[in-house]
N, C-alpha and C positions, 0 to 999 in steps of 0.2 A: 398507374400505382405507382407509389408518392416514392423519388428517393433519397428517404429519408430511414438512415440505417444506425441509428438513436439505441438499436435494442438490445437486451439483454439473451446473451444466453447460458441455461440453467442444465447443467449436466449433474445424475446421479449416474453415482459409479457403483455397486453392490462390487465391496472389496474383498469378496468370499472368492471373484468369482475369478480372480487377481494371486491368488494364495494367503490370501485372509488377513485383519489389518497390519498387523506384524510386516508381514511381506510387501503391501503394499507399505508404507513406514520406513519403514528402511533403502527401499527403493527411489521415492522421494526424496531424504534424505541424500544415497549420489544421486542422486542428482546435481539435488542445487549444491554441493561442493569442488561435481565436476564445471555446471555455472560459474562459479561460482571462481574457481581456481581457472578458471581460461585468462590468455594476453591481451592485459589491459590496454585497449590506447593513451597516448600521452598524458594525457588532462584527467585521467578517469585515476579517480580512488580507490576508491567499492564500486563494485556491481552488483546489483540491490537486486534481491527476486522483487516479487508483485507484495502492496502493503506495510516495505518494512523500511521504508521510510515515512510514511504517513506512519508505520507504530514507533518510530523515533522522535518527530515530532510534539503523538499522540505523550512518549513517557516526556521527555524535553518539559511540554506547560504542562505537566503533572508537579512535573518536580518542580516550577519556577515559581508556581499557584498563579501564572500571569499570557494570555495569549498577544501574539504582538497584530495588533490593523496597519490600516492607511491610513493616514490623517487624513483624508475626506471622507472615512466613514469613521467615522471616530465625534470629528467637526458632526456632521448628520446625528447618531444619536446624542448626542451638550447640546441642538440645538431638541431634541425630540423628545426630552425627557424633562426641559426650561416648559414647555406646552404646558 
């Protein structure tokens, strides 16, 4: 048996079993508000939910029209384009 725990779990839930889509959205919104309202550690500015950091970065990249890459990657891409 391999010790590779890099798999994914996909879980599908029928919202009708939990009171309908509207009730699920309300419950999830309330849970997120409670989590974000919890006391933060001294150096923590904001509590982020899954995907919020990536969503913010994506918006920043789209708004600016630029992406930041490491110098070594830039240099390798530049070399490859010159071939």
